[in-house]
Structure formats: C-alpha cells, structure tokens
N, C-alpha and C positions, 0 to 999 in steps of 0.2 A: 735523275742521272747526274753523276759527278763529271759533267762534261764542260769544257770551256772552249769558246771560240773567239778568235780575234779577227781584226780587219784584214790581216795578211793571208787570207785563205788557208788558215790552219785550224784544226780541231784537236783539242787535247782531252784525252780520257785519263783521269786520275783513278788509281785503284781505290777501292773501298777499304778503309782501315777495319771496319767492322767485319767484312768478309775475311780479311787476312787474319785478324785476331781469332775469329771463329775457327778457321782452318788450323791455326796453331794450337788452340785449345783441344780440338779433336785429335791432333797428333799426340799431344801430351796424354790425353785420356787413353789412347790406344797403347802408348808405352806402359802406362800403369796397369792396364788390363793384361798385357803380355807378361809383364814382370810378376804379377799376382798369379797368373796361370802357371808360370814356371815354378814359383815357390810352392804352390799347392800340389802340383801333379808330378814334379820331377824327383823329389826326395825319395831315396830308396832304390832308384833305378840304377842299373849298372851300365856304364858307357860301353863296356866291352861286350855285354851279352844282349843289349836291347838296341837294335838298329834304329828303332823309332826315336829313341832319345837323341841319337846322333843327328837324325834328320830334323828333329825339332830344334835342337841347338843351332844347327847351320841355318835353318829357316829364320830363326829368331835373330841371329847375327845379321843376316842380309836385311831383314825388316828394320832392325835398329839403325843400320847404316842409311837406308832409305829415308827414315824419319829424320835422322840427324842432318842429312843433306837438305831436305826440304825445309825443315824447321830453322836451320841456320840461315838459309836464303830468305825466309820470311822475316826473321828477326832483323836481318840486315836491312831489308826493304822497309820495315816499320820504322827503323831508326833513320833511314835516309829516304824520306818521301820523294817521289818523282813520278811523272806520267808513265803509264804502262803502254800507251799507244799515242803517237802524234800523227795525225792525218793531214797531209799537205796536197797541194794541187799537182806536185810532181811525184808523190809516192807516200809510203808509210814508214815511220820510224818505229821499229819494234823495240820496246824497252820492258817487256813483261814476260816473254816466253821462257827466260831462264830464272824467273821469279825475282832474283836480285837485279836483273838487267835483261838484255835481249841481244839480237844479232845486228841491230842497227838499222840503217836506211835501206829500204827496198823500193826501187822505182816501180811505178805502175807498169812500165813496159815489160817488167820481168814477172809480173803476177798473172797467173792464169785464172785463179778463182779465189774467192773468200767464202768460207763455209763455216758451219758449226758442226760439232760432233759430240756424241755422248758415249763414253767408253764404259761398258759394264763388264766387270770381271767377277762374276758370281754375285750372289745375293748381297753379301757384305759390301762389296764395292758398289753395288747398285744403290745402297743407302748412302755411300760415300759421294755419289754424284760427280763423277769426273767428266765435266763438260769443258769444251774448248772452243775458242775462236781460231779457225785454221786459215792461215795465209799460205796458199799453195802456189809455189813458183811454177812458171811454165815448163822449165826444164830443171827438175829437182837435182839430178846428179851433177849437172854443171854448176848449179848454185851452191850445192853442198861442198863441192870440190874447191870452190873459191873462198870458202870460209876458213879462217885460221884454224889450225889443228886444236888450239886451246878451246875455241868455241865449239868445235865438233865434239870434243871430249866432254865439255860442260853440258852440251845438249843431251848427249847420251845419258849422263848421270841424272840430270833432271828428268829426262823422259822416263827412266826406270823408277825414279822416286815418286813420280805422279802417276803410277800405274799404267805404263805402256801407252803414253800418248802417241798418236799417229806419227810415224817416222818421216814420211814424205811430205811433210808440211811443217810450217812454223806454227807451233801450237801455243796459244796463250791461255792458260787455265782461267776458268770463269771466276775463281776467287781472286784473280788479279785484275778483274774488270769492275767498273762501277755499277753494272747491272747485268741482267741476263745476256749471255753471249749473242743470242739472236737479235736483241734490241741494239747492241753495239754494231753488229753486222749491218743492220738496217740504216743506222746513222751513217756508217761509212759508205754504203751504197748510194744513199741520197746525196751526200757530198760529192762522191765520185762522178755521178751522172750530171751534177750541176757544173762541174769543171770540165767534164768530157762527155758531152751529150751522145757522142757516137762511139763511146768506149766499148771494148770487147770483153772486159772481165766479167766472169760469171759470179753471181752472188746466190748461193744455194743454202 
C-alpha cells in the first residue's frame, strides 16, 4: 500500500498512478468504441424521422462530457501528484473525492461513519467497478450547506461523471486510492481507535 506515516500522528495515502492511468486508458477506449459505433450505425439515418437517432446523439453528447470531465481531472492529478487522503488525530483531509482535489479538512467530530460502497449500474458498469470510500458526515445537509457553491457544483459534476456516486457522503473513488477501498478503511479505523479509544465513528 502506498501509505506514509510520520511521527506527528499523520497517515498519508498517495493515489496509485497505475490505477489512474488504467482508468484514463479505459475512458479513452470507451470514447473510441462510442465514436466507432456512431460512424458504423448512424450513416443514412434521418434526424427528423428517427427519434432513436436523436436519443443516441444526446446520450453520446452527455457521455462525452462525462468522460471529458473525469479524464481532465485525472490528467491534472497525474501532472500534479498529491495525497488523496491525509488522516490526522483531529480529522481527515479529503484531497481525492473531486479527483483533482477534494473538500478539504473534515474533523472527526463531524464524521458519523466511514464505509465502502460498490455502485453497479447495469452489467457494463459492473465491469467498470465503481467502488468508493465513503466519508459520511453526521449531518449531511448542514455539512453540504457550509461548502462553497463552487465545491457543491464540482461535486455534482464529478458525481455524475463517475456514474452516480452516493450523494449523501464524500466519495473517494477507488482508483484514487493506493489499494482496495476496504483496506484503506481498515487502516483509517485502526489509526482512529489508536488516537480515540472510545470514539463513536462507525466503520462499515
């Protein structure tokens, strides 16, 4: 695991470049497949007479925008290496949920649970394996309200580009972690209970 620990009660999780490059390659491959499908199946169709063509074009545009958002964030992150999660005795610094960055510092007192999730949107996205480490605030509405509007907008865009990650938690995609999300969660829980033996955060 690409994890670093220093004497100042801090654990640093660096994202895996291999995972990010693999995700970027998969995005590029998906774009190639969609473009080829459009070239092969759409010629000869009439936009005015075939509603399926309109539906396909709109869906393709939405998909392309999602890919561009996620791909651009990944390229930025590859060019500017930084930790995706920093765990301290007073809280967690999220620097990975937005791919290019995160929402910043979250004190332990505002965290209700830390869990993992696996989002499946049909068989295709089952292969895509959208797994997340979820940091769940105790009061999500209050926490979200205190976020700057720019961060809320960016969260919404990244959430849609990574296939509807859970809305009511801070979701760090597994491809932004050094290893499987459940192992990262275990490392965080171990450190948390060392610092706070009687802590109340749930780790599921």
